[in-house]
PDB file of N, CA, C and O in Angstrom:
ATOM      1  N   MET A   1      82.606-122.939  11.204  1.00  0.00           N
ATOM      2  CA  MET A   1      83.995-123.359  11.198  1.00  0.00           C
ATOM      3  C   MET A   1      84.273-124.253   9.999  1.00  0.00           C
ATOM      4  O   MET A   1      85.291-124.097   9.326  1.00  0.00           O
ATOM      5  N   SER A   2      83.370-125.186   9.733  1.00  0.00           N
ATOM      6  CA  SER A   2      83.570-126.106   8.611  1.00  0.00           C
ATOM      7  C   SER A   2      83.588-125.359   7.287  1.00  0.00           C
ATOM      8  O   SER A   2      84.360-125.702   6.392  1.00  0.00           O
ATOM      9  N   THR A   3      82.745-124.344   7.154  1.00  0.00           N
ATOM     10  CA  THR A   3      82.706-123.569   5.917  1.00  0.00           C
ATOM     11  C   THR A   3      84.026-122.858   5.680  1.00  0.00           C
ATOM     12  O   THR A   3      84.511-122.822   4.549  1.00  0.00           O
ATOM     13  N   GLN A   4      84.612-122.297   6.717  1.00  0.00           N
ATOM     14  CA  GLN A   4      85.900-121.622   6.584  1.00  0.00           C
ATOM     15  C   GLN A   4      86.978-122.615   6.162  1.00  0.00           C
ATOM     16  O   GLN A   4      87.805-122.303   5.306  1.00  0.00           O
ATOM     17  N   ARG A   5      86.977-123.791   6.748  1.00  0.00           N
ATOM     18  CA  ARG A   5      87.949-124.817   6.394  1.00  0.00           C
ATOM     19  C   ARG A   5      87.733-125.278   4.950  1.00  0.00           C
ATOM     20  O   ARG A   5      88.698-125.502   4.219  1.00  0.00           O
ATOM     21  N   ASP A   6      86.472-125.420   4.540  1.00  0.00           N
ATOM     22  CA  ASP A   6      86.168-125.812   3.166  1.00  0.00           C
ATOM     23  C   ASP A   6      86.663-124.759   2.177  1.00  0.00           C
ATOM     24  O   ASP A   6      87.214-125.095   1.129  1.00  0.00           O
ATOM     25  N   GLU A   7      86.464-123.487   2.513  1.00  0.00           N
ATOM     26  CA  GLU A   7      86.931-122.404   1.646  1.00  0.00           C
ATOM     27  C   GLU A   7      88.450-122.399   1.559  1.00  0.00           C
ATOM     28  O   GLU A   7      89.012-122.180   0.485  1.00  0.00           O
ATOM     29  N   GLN A   8      89.115-122.638   2.679  1.00  0.00           N
ATOM     30  CA  GLN A   8      90.580-122.685   2.681  1.00  0.00           C
ATOM     31  C   GLN A   8      91.066-123.863   1.847  1.00  0.00           C
ATOM     32  O   GLN A   8      92.009-123.722   1.069  1.00  0.00           O
ATOM     33  N   SER A   9      90.433-125.022   2.001  1.00  0.00           N
ATOM     34  CA  SER A   9      90.813-126.198   1.207  1.00  0.00           C
ATOM     35  C   SER A   9      90.602-125.944  -0.276  1.00  0.00           C
ATOM     36  O   SER A   9      91.433-126.332  -1.097  1.00  0.00           O
ATOM     37  N   ALA A  10      89.505-125.299  -0.621  1.00  0.00           N
ATOM     38  CA  ALA A  10      89.241-124.975  -2.026  1.00  0.00           C
ATOM     39  C   ALA A  10      90.300-124.023  -2.558  1.00  0.00           C
ATOM     40  O   ALA A  10      90.712-124.136  -3.713  1.00  0.00           O
ATOM     41  N   GLY A  11      90.747-123.081  -1.722  1.00  0.00           N
ATOM     42  CA  GLY A  11      91.801-122.159  -2.132  1.00  0.00           C
ATOM     43  C   GLY A  11      93.117-122.863  -2.370  1.00  0.00           C
ATOM     44  O   GLY A  11      93.840-122.532  -3.309  1.00  0.00           O
ATOM     45  N   VAL A  12      93.436-123.833  -1.528  1.00  0.00           N
ATOM     46  CA  VAL A  12      94.672-124.606  -1.697  1.00  0.00           C
ATOM     47  C   VAL A  12      94.608-125.406  -2.988  1.00  0.00           C
ATOM     48  O   VAL A  12      95.568-125.419  -3.758  1.00  0.00           O
ATOM     49  N   VAL A  13      93.482-126.075  -3.231  1.00  0.00           N
ATOM     50  CA  VAL A  13      93.325-126.877  -4.451  1.00  0.00           C
ATOM     51  C   VAL A  13      93.440-125.993  -5.681  1.00  0.00           C
ATOM     52  O   VAL A  13      94.109-126.356  -6.649  1.00  0.00           O
ATOM     53  N   SER A  14      92.797-124.844  -5.651  1.00  0.00           N
ATOM     54  CA  SER A  14      92.864-123.907  -6.776  1.00  0.00           C
ATOM     55  C   SER A  14      94.296-123.436  -7.011  1.00  0.00           C
ATOM     56  O   SER A  14      94.745-123.349  -8.154  1.00  0.00           O
ATOM     57  N   SER A  15      95.005-123.135  -5.938  1.00  0.00           N
ATOM     58  CA  SER A  15      96.389-122.678  -6.059  1.00  0.00           C
ATOM     59  C   SER A  15      97.286-123.771  -6.619  1.00  0.00           C
ATOM     60  O   SER A  15      98.132-123.505  -7.473  1.00  0.00           O
ATOM     61  N   VAL A  16      97.107-125.000  -6.143  1.00  0.00           N
ATOM     62  CA  VAL A  16      97.936-126.116  -6.605  1.00  0.00           C
ATOM     63  C   VAL A  16      97.731-126.350  -8.093  1.00  0.00           C
ATOM     64  O   VAL A  16      98.689-126.632  -8.813  1.00  0.00           O
ATOM     65  N   ARG A  17      96.513-126.239  -8.553  1.00  0.00           N
ATOM     66  CA  ARG A  17      96.233-126.447  -9.981  1.00  0.00           C
ATOM     67  C   ARG A  17      96.954-125.426 -10.851  1.00  0.00           C
ATOM     68  O   ARG A  17      97.265-125.703 -12.009  1.00  0.00           O
ATOM     69  N   ALA A  18      97.219-124.252 -10.298  1.00  0.00           N
ATOM     70  CA  ALA A  18      97.879-123.193 -11.067  1.00  0.00           C
ATOM     71  C   ALA A  18      99.398-123.362 -11.121  1.00  0.00           C
ATOM     72  O   ALA A  18     100.066-122.665 -11.885  1.00  0.00           O
ATOM     73  N   ILE A  19      99.948-124.268 -10.328  1.00  0.00           N
ATOM     74  CA  ILE A  19     101.400-124.461 -10.255  1.00  0.00           C
ATOM     75  C   ILE A  19     101.812-125.538 -11.244  1.00  0.00           C
ATOM     76  O   ILE A  19     101.250-126.633 -11.252  1.00  0.00           O
ATOM     77  N   ASP A  20     102.807-125.220 -12.087  1.00  0.00           N
ATOM     78  CA  ASP A  20     103.186-126.149 -13.155  1.00  0.00           C
ATOM     79  C   ASP A  20     104.305-127.119 -12.789  1.00  0.00           C
ATOM     80  O   ASP A  20     104.461-128.138 -13.463  1.00  0.00           O
ATOM     81  N   SER A  21     105.067-126.851 -11.780  1.00  0.00           N
ATOM     82  CA  SER A  21     106.224-127.682 -11.423  1.00  0.00           C
ATOM     83  C   SER A  21     105.912-128.544 -10.201  1.00  0.00           C
ATOM     84  O   SER A  21     105.318-128.067  -9.233  1.00  0.00           O
ATOM     85  N   ASN A  22     106.311-129.803 -10.251  1.00  0.00           N
ATOM     86  CA  ASN A  22     106.087-130.698  -9.113  1.00  0.00           C
ATOM     87  C   ASN A  22     106.824-130.227  -7.866  1.00  0.00           C
ATOM     88  O   ASN A  22     106.302-130.350  -6.758  1.00  0.00           O
ATOM     89  N   ARG A  23     108.022-129.694  -8.029  1.00  0.00           N
ATOM     90  CA  ARG A  23     108.762-129.187  -6.859  1.00  0.00           C
ATOM     91  C   ARG A  23     108.049-127.990  -6.249  1.00  0.00           C
ATOM     92  O   ARG A  23     107.956-127.872  -5.027  1.00  0.00           O
ATOM     93  N   ARG A  24     107.549-127.108  -7.096  1.00  0.00           N
ATOM     94  CA  ARG A  24     106.812-125.950  -6.584  1.00  0.00           C
ATOM     95  C   ARG A  24     105.548-126.402  -5.856  1.00  0.00           C
ATOM     96  O   ARG A  24     105.204-125.862  -4.805  1.00  0.00           O
ATOM     97  N   LYS A  25     104.863-127.393  -6.418  1.00  0.00           N
ATOM     98  CA  LYS A  25     103.668-127.931  -5.758  1.00  0.00           C
ATOM     99  C   LYS A  25     104.026-128.521  -4.401  1.00  0.00           C
ATOM    100  O   LYS A  25     103.329-128.286  -3.415  1.00  0.00           O
ATOM    101  N   LEU A  26     105.102-129.281  -4.351  1.00  0.00           N
ATOM    102  CA  LEU A  26     105.537-129.895  -3.097  1.00  0.00           C
ATOM    103  C   LEU A  26     105.797-128.833  -2.031  1.00  0.00           C
ATOM    104  O   LEU A  26     105.327-128.952  -0.900  1.00  0.00           O
ATOM    105  N   VAL A  27     106.541-127.802  -2.395  1.00  0.00           N
ATOM    106  CA  VAL A  27     106.864-126.736  -1.439  1.00  0.00           C
ATOM    107  C   VAL A  27     105.592-126.017  -1.007  1.00  0.00           C
ATOM    108  O   VAL A  27     105.395-125.769   0.183  1.00  0.00           O
ATOM    109  N   TYR A  28     104.730-125.682  -1.958  1.00  0.00           N
ATOM    110  CA  TYR A  28     103.487-124.974  -1.632  1.00  0.00           C
ATOM    111  C   TYR A  28     102.613-125.813  -0.694  1.00  0.00           C
ATOM    112  O   TYR A  28     102.131-125.309   0.320  1.00  0.00           O
ATOM    113  N   LEU A  29     102.411-127.087  -1.030  1.00  0.00           N
ATOM    114  CA  LEU A  29     101.569-127.948  -0.195  1.00  0.00           C
ATOM    115  C   LEU A  29     102.157-128.122   1.204  1.00  0.00           C
ATOM    116  O   LEU A  29     101.423-128.149   2.192  1.00  0.00           O
ATOM    117  N   TYR A  30     103.464-128.238   1.284  1.00  0.00           N
ATOM    118  CA  TYR A  30     104.112-128.340   2.594  1.00  0.00           C
ATOM    119  C   TYR A  30     103.809-127.088   3.417  1.00  0.00           C
ATOM    120  O   TYR A  30     103.413-127.184   4.579  1.00  0.00           O
ATOM    121  N   LEU A  31     103.995-125.920   2.814  1.00  0.00           N
ATOM    122  CA  LEU A  31     103.742-124.674   3.536  1.00  0.00           C
ATOM    123  C   LEU A  31     102.273-124.541   3.916  1.00  0.00           C
ATOM    124  O   LEU A  31     101.954-124.075   5.010  1.00  0.00           O
ATOM    125  N   ALA A  32     101.379-124.948   3.022  1.00  0.00           N
ATOM    126  CA  ALA A  32      99.942-124.848   3.292  1.00  0.00           C
ATOM    127  C   ALA A  32      99.523-125.763   4.439  1.00  0.00           C
ATOM    128  O   ALA A  32      98.671-125.394   5.247  1.00  0.00           O
ATOM    129  N   THR A  33     100.114-126.947   4.514  1.00  0.00           N
ATOM    130  CA  THR A  33      99.716-127.892   5.561  1.00  0.00           C
ATOM    131  C   THR A  33     100.424-127.637   6.886  1.00  0.00           C
ATOM    132  O   THR A  33      99.878-127.941   7.947  1.00  0.00           O
ATOM    133  N   GLN A  34     101.626-127.086   6.837  1.00  0.00           N
ATOM    134  CA  GLN A  34     102.399-126.844   8.059  1.00  0.00           C
ATOM    135  C   GLN A  34     102.146-125.468   8.653  1.00  0.00           C
ATOM    136  O   GLN A  34     102.533-125.209   9.793  1.00  0.00           O
ATOM    137  N   GLY A  35     101.509-124.590   7.905  1.00  0.00           N
ATOM    138  CA  GLY A  35     101.270-123.242   8.400  1.00  0.00           C
ATOM    139  C   GLY A  35     102.481-122.332   8.279  1.00  0.00           C
ATOM    140  O   GLY A  35     102.512-121.249   8.864  1.00  0.00           O
ATOM    141  N   GLY A  36     103.476-122.772   7.519  1.00  0.00           N
ATOM    142  CA  GLY A  36     104.679-121.980   7.298  1.00  0.00           C
ATOM    143  C   GLY A  36     105.918-122.729   7.744  1.00  0.00           C
ATOM    144  O   GLY A  36     105.840-123.712   8.482  1.00  0.00           O
ATOM    145  N   ALA A  37     107.066-122.247   7.284  1.00  0.00           N
ATOM    146  CA  ALA A  37     108.330-122.909   7.616  1.00  0.00           C
ATOM    147  C   ALA A  37     109.497-122.007   7.259  1.00  0.00           C
ATOM    148  O   ALA A  37     109.382-121.119   6.415  1.00  0.00           O
ATOM    149  N   THR A  38     110.618-122.248   7.914  1.00  0.00           N
ATOM    150  CA  THR A  38     111.860-121.561   7.567  1.00  0.00           C
ATOM    151  C   THR A  38     112.536-122.318   6.424  1.00  0.00           C
ATOM    152  O   THR A  38     112.137-123.431   6.079  1.00  0.00           O
ATOM    153  N   LEU A  39     113.551-121.709   5.850  1.00  0.00           N
ATOM    154  CA  LEU A  39     114.332-122.400   4.819  1.00  0.00           C
ATOM    155  C   LEU A  39     114.938-123.686   5.371  1.00  0.00           C
ATOM    156  O   LEU A  39     114.952-124.712   4.691  1.00  0.00           O
ATOM    157  N   ASP A  40     115.433-123.632   6.592  1.00  0.00           N
ATOM    158  CA  ASP A  40     116.021-124.830   7.205  1.00  0.00           C
ATOM    159  C   ASP A  40     114.986-125.944   7.355  1.00  0.00           C
ATOM    160  O   ASP A  40     115.285-127.112   7.106  1.00  0.00           O
ATOM    161  N   ASP A  41     113.758-125.575   7.767  1.00  0.00           N
ATOM    162  CA  ASP A  41     112.683-126.569   7.880  1.00  0.00           C
ATOM    163  C   ASP A  41     112.402-127.212   6.527  1.00  0.00           C
ATOM    164  O   ASP A  41     112.316-128.435   6.412  1.00  0.00           O
ATOM    165  N   LEU A  42     112.260-126.369   5.505  1.00  0.00           N
ATOM    166  CA  LEU A  42     111.965-126.871   4.157  1.00  0.00           C
ATOM    167  C   LEU A  42     113.070-127.796   3.664  1.00  0.00           C
ATOM    168  O   LEU A  42     112.806-128.874   3.131  1.00  0.00           O
ATOM    169  N   LYS A  43     114.293-127.362   3.848  1.00  0.00           N
ATOM    170  CA  LYS A  43     115.446-128.147   3.382  1.00  0.00           C
ATOM    171  C   LYS A  43     115.489-129.511   4.069  1.00  0.00           C
ATOM    172  O   LYS A  43     115.691-130.533   3.414  1.00  0.00           O
ATOM    173  N   ALA A  44     115.301-129.525   5.372  1.00  0.00           N
ATOM    174  CA  ALA A  44     115.381-130.777   6.135  1.00  0.00           C
ATOM    175  C   ALA A  44     114.188-131.693   5.871  1.00  0.00           C
ATOM    176  O   ALA A  44     114.361-132.886   5.618  1.00  0.00           O
ATOM    177  N   ASP A  45     112.995-131.142   5.929  1.00  0.00           N
ATOM    178  CA  ASP A  45     111.797-131.978   5.826  1.00  0.00           C
ATOM    179  C   ASP A  45     111.524-132.459   4.404  1.00  0.00           C
ATOM    180  O   ASP A  45     111.071-133.586   4.202  1.00  0.00           O
ATOM    181  N   LEU A  46     111.800-131.608   3.422  1.00  0.00           N
ATOM    182  CA  LEU A  46     111.532-131.992   2.033  1.00  0.00           C
ATOM    183  C   LEU A  46     112.750-132.594   1.345  1.00  0.00           C
ATOM    184  O   LEU A  46     112.655-133.121   0.236  1.00  0.00           O
ATOM    185  N   GLU A  47     113.893-132.508   2.015  1.00  0.00           N
ATOM    186  CA  GLU A  47     115.149-133.032   1.461  1.00  0.00           C
ATOM    187  C   GLU A  47     115.448-132.440   0.080  1.00  0.00           C
ATOM    188  O   GLU A  47     115.844-133.144  -0.849  1.00  0.00           O
ATOM    189  N   LEU A  48     115.244-131.130  -0.019  1.00  0.00           N
ATOM    190  CA  LEU A  48     115.557-130.399  -1.246  1.00  0.00           C
ATOM    191  C   LEU A  48     116.807-129.558  -1.020  1.00  0.00           C
ATOM    192  O   LEU A  48     117.012-129.036   0.076  1.00  0.00           O
ATOM    193  N   PRO A  49     117.642-129.422  -2.045  1.00  0.00           N
ATOM    194  CA  PRO A  49     118.830-128.573  -1.922  1.00  0.00           C
ATOM    195  C   PRO A  49     118.440-127.106  -1.697  1.00  0.00           C
ATOM    196  O   PRO A  49     117.408-126.644  -2.183  1.00  0.00           O
ATOM    197  N   LEU A  50     119.269-126.401  -0.967  1.00  0.00           N
ATOM    198  CA  LEU A  50     119.029-124.987  -0.700  1.00  0.00           C
ATOM    199  C   LEU A  50     118.888-124.195  -1.994  1.00  0.00           C
ATOM    200  O   LEU A  50     118.015-123.333  -2.093  1.00  0.00           O
ATOM    201  N   LEU A  51     119.725-124.469  -2.981  1.00  0.00           N
ATOM    202  CA  LEU A  51     119.644-123.731  -4.248  1.00  0.00           C
ATOM    203  C   LEU A  51     118.299-123.936  -4.934  1.00  0.00           C
ATOM    204  O   LEU A  51     117.776-123.009  -5.554  1.00  0.00           O
ATOM    205  N   THR A  52     117.741-125.119  -4.834  1.00  0.00           N
ATOM    206  CA  THR A  52     116.414-125.373  -5.400  1.00  0.00           C
ATOM    207  C   THR A  52     115.374-124.519  -4.692  1.00  0.00           C
ATOM    208  O   THR A  52     114.535-123.892  -5.339  1.00  0.00           O
ATOM    209  N   LEU A  53     115.426-124.493  -3.378  1.00  0.00           N
ATOM    210  CA  LEU A  53     114.474-123.690  -2.612  1.00  0.00           C
ATOM    211  C   LEU A  53     114.623-122.205  -2.917  1.00  0.00           C
ATOM    212  O   LEU A  53     113.634-121.473  -2.962  1.00  0.00           O
ATOM    213  N   LEU A  54     115.855-121.765  -3.126  1.00  0.00           N
ATOM    214  CA  LEU A  54     116.093-120.350  -3.435  1.00  0.00           C
ATOM    215  C   LEU A  54     115.595-119.973  -4.826  1.00  0.00           C
ATOM    216  O   LEU A  54     115.446-118.788  -5.125  1.00  0.00           O
ATOM    217  N   ARG A  55     115.335-120.956  -5.674  1.00  0.00           N
ATOM    218  CA  ARG A  55     114.700-120.700  -6.978  1.00  0.00           C
ATOM    219  C   ARG A  55     113.180-120.809  -6.877  1.00  0.00           C
ATOM    220  O   ARG A  55     112.449-119.988  -7.431  1.00  0.00           O
ATOM    221  N   VAL A  56     112.722-121.826  -6.166  1.00  0.00           N
ATOM    222  CA  VAL A  56     111.291-122.126  -6.090  1.00  0.00           C
ATOM    223  C   VAL A  56     110.524-121.066  -5.300  1.00  0.00           C
ATOM    224  O   VAL A  56     109.482-120.595  -5.756  1.00  0.00           O
ATOM    225  N   LEU A  57     111.016-120.691  -4.144  1.00  0.00           N
ATOM    226  CA  LEU A  57     110.277-119.763  -3.282  1.00  0.00           C
ATOM    227  C   LEU A  57     110.039-118.400  -3.929  1.00  0.00           C
ATOM    228  O   LEU A  57     108.913-117.906  -3.867  1.00  0.00           O
ATOM    229  N   PRO A  58     111.043-117.766  -4.549  1.00  0.00           N
ATOM    230  CA  PRO A  58     110.764-116.491  -5.219  1.00  0.00           C
ATOM    231  C   PRO A  58     109.761-116.629  -6.373  1.00  0.00           C
ATOM    232  O   PRO A  58     108.963-115.722  -6.611  1.00  0.00           O
ATOM    233  N   ASP A  59     109.801-117.755  -7.086  1.00  0.00           N
ATOM    234  CA  ASP A  59     108.819-117.978  -8.153  1.00  0.00           C
ATOM    235  C   ASP A  59     107.405-118.044  -7.578  1.00  0.00           C
ATOM    236  O   ASP A  59     106.482-117.430  -8.113  1.00  0.00           O
ATOM    237  N   LEU A  60     107.244-118.786  -6.497  1.00  0.00           N
ATOM    238  CA  LEU A  60     105.933-118.867  -5.850  1.00  0.00           C
ATOM    239  C   LEU A  60     105.514-117.503  -5.303  1.00  0.00           C
ATOM    240  O   LEU A  60     104.341-117.133  -5.368  1.00  0.00           O
ATOM    241  N   GLN A  61     106.474-116.767  -4.768  1.00  0.00           N
ATOM    242  CA  GLN A  61     106.186-115.436  -4.232  1.00  0.00           C
ATOM    243  C   GLN A  61     105.764-114.480  -5.349  1.00  0.00           C
ATOM    244  O   GLN A  61     104.821-113.708  -5.179  1.00  0.00           O
ATOM    245  N   ASP A  62     106.447-114.529  -6.475  1.00  0.00           N
ATOM    246  CA  ASP A  62     106.102-113.667  -7.613  1.00  0.00           C
ATOM    247  C   ASP A  62     104.688-113.928  -8.117  1.00  0.00           C
ATOM    248  O   ASP A  62     104.043-113.033  -8.662  1.00  0.00           O
ATOM    249  N   ASN A  63     104.209-115.155  -7.932  1.00  0.00           N
ATOM    250  CA  ASN A  63     102.856-115.518  -8.355  1.00  0.00           C
ATOM    251  C   ASN A  63     101.823-115.358  -7.238  1.00  0.00           C
ATOM    252  O   ASN A  63     100.671-115.765  -7.390  1.00  0.00           O
ATOM    253  N   GLY A  64     102.237-114.768  -6.126  1.00  0.00           N
ATOM    254  CA  GLY A  64     101.318-114.500  -5.028  1.00  0.00           C
ATOM    255  C   GLY A  64     100.891-115.723  -4.236  1.00  0.00           C
ATOM    256  O   GLY A  64      99.874-115.693  -3.543  1.00  0.00           O
ATOM    257  N   LEU A  65     101.667-116.806  -4.334  1.00  0.00           N
ATOM    258  CA  LEU A  65     101.288-118.048  -3.663  1.00  0.00           C
ATOM    259  C   LEU A  65     101.937-118.226  -2.297  1.00  0.00           C
ATOM    260  O   LEU A  65     101.424-118.973  -1.464  1.00  0.00           O
ATOM    261  N   VAL A  66     103.049-117.556  -2.056  1.00  0.00           N
ATOM    262  CA  VAL A  66     103.694-117.588  -0.744  1.00  0.00           C
ATOM    263  C   VAL A  66     104.184-116.187  -0.402  1.00  0.00           C
ATOM    264  O   VAL A  66     104.368-115.336  -1.272  1.00  0.00           O
ATOM    265  N   ALA A  67     104.386-115.981   0.882  1.00  0.00           N
ATOM    266  CA  ALA A  67     104.957-114.720   1.364  1.00  0.00           C
ATOM    267  C   ALA A  67     105.997-115.063   2.421  1.00  0.00           C
ATOM    268  O   ALA A  67     105.909-116.091   3.093  1.00  0.00           O
ATOM    269  N   GLU A  68     106.975-114.189   2.552  1.00  0.00           N
ATOM    270  CA  GLU A  68     108.018-114.376   3.557  1.00  0.00           C
ATOM    271  C   GLU A  68     107.802-113.355   4.664  1.00  0.00           C
ATOM    272  O   GLU A  68     107.739-112.152   4.409  1.00  0.00           O
ATOM    273  N   GLU A  69     107.689-113.845   5.901  1.00  0.00           N
ATOM    274  CA  GLU A  69     107.467-112.982   7.057  1.00  0.00           C
ATOM    275  C   GLU A  69     108.423-113.383   8.174  1.00  0.00           C
ATOM    276  O   GLU A  69     108.339-114.491   8.704  1.00  0.00           O
ATOM    277  N   ASP A  70     109.309-112.497   8.522  1.00  0.00           N
ATOM    278  CA  ASP A  70     110.242-112.736   9.640  1.00  0.00           C
ATOM    279  C   ASP A  70     110.997-114.055   9.511  1.00  0.00           C
ATOM    280  O   ASP A  70     111.132-114.798  10.484  1.00  0.00           O
ATOM    281  N   GLY A  71     111.487-114.341   8.305  1.00  0.00           N
ATOM    282  CA  GLY A  71     112.278-115.546   8.094  1.00  0.00           C
ATOM    283  C   GLY A  71     111.480-116.818   7.898  1.00  0.00           C
ATOM    284  O   GLY A  71     112.055-117.895   7.743  1.00  0.00           O
ATOM    285  N   ARG A  72     110.158-116.705   7.905  1.00  0.00           N
ATOM    286  CA  ARG A  72     109.286-117.867   7.666  1.00  0.00           C
ATOM    287  C   ARG A  72     108.519-117.658   6.367  1.00  0.00           C
ATOM    288  O   ARG A  72     108.085-116.550   6.055  1.00  0.00           O
ATOM    289  N   TRP A  73     108.365-118.725   5.629  1.00  0.00           N
ATOM    290  CA  TRP A  73     107.586-118.705   4.395  1.00  0.00           C
ATOM    291  C   TRP A  73     106.193-119.235   4.704  1.00  0.00           C
ATOM    292  O   TRP A  73     106.038-120.264   5.361  1.00  0.00           O
ATOM    293  N   ILE A  74     105.176-118.515   4.219  1.00  0.00           N
ATOM    294  CA  ILE A  74     103.779-118.825   4.503  1.00  0.00           C
ATOM    295  C   ILE A  74     103.029-118.967   3.181  1.00  0.00           C
ATOM    296  O   ILE A  74     103.210-118.153   2.275  1.00  0.00           O
ATOM    297  N   ALA A  75     102.188-119.997   3.066  1.00  0.00           N
ATOM    298  CA  ALA A  75     101.365-120.170   1.866  1.00  0.00           C
ATOM    299  C   ALA A  75     100.248-119.133   1.871  1.00  0.00           C
ATOM    300  O   ALA A  75      99.653-118.847   2.910  1.00  0.00           O
ATOM    301  N   GLN A  76      99.976-118.579   0.706  1.00  0.00           N
ATOM    302  CA  GLN A  76      98.876-117.641   0.516  1.00  0.00           C
ATOM    303  C   GLN A  76      97.825-118.348  -0.334  1.00  0.00           C
ATOM    304  O   GLN A  76      98.139-118.826  -1.424  1.00  0.00           O
ATOM    305  N   HIS A  77      96.606-118.420   0.138  1.00  0.00           N
ATOM    306  CA  HIS A  77      95.553-119.120  -0.593  1.00  0.00           C
ATOM    307  C   HIS A  77      94.808-118.141  -1.484  1.00  0.00           C
ATOM    308  O   HIS A  77      94.443-117.045  -1.059  1.00  0.00           O
ATOM    309  N   THR A  78      94.590-118.552  -2.719  1.00  0.00           N
ATOM    310  CA  THR A  78      93.879-117.677  -3.662  1.00  0.00           C
ATOM    311  C   THR A  78      92.394-117.911  -3.597  1.00  0.00           C
ATOM    312  O   THR A  78      91.635-117.265  -4.320  1.00  0.00           O
TER     313      THR A  78
END
């Protein structure tokens, strides 16, 4: 169990290092630690404008770092 958690943590760290924007890092880390979230969750908890999230999430998705499933955004670990 610990090895799996260590591998997941290493994947998160590796993914974060590849992200150049602090806002993108914030959103990615939030999703990685929360196990996913809706746009409303992200907006409320991170206090980011909806338009910012609508720019950040597709960028992260294009880079394979997040995926959208049934209205929830989920972090993808590399």
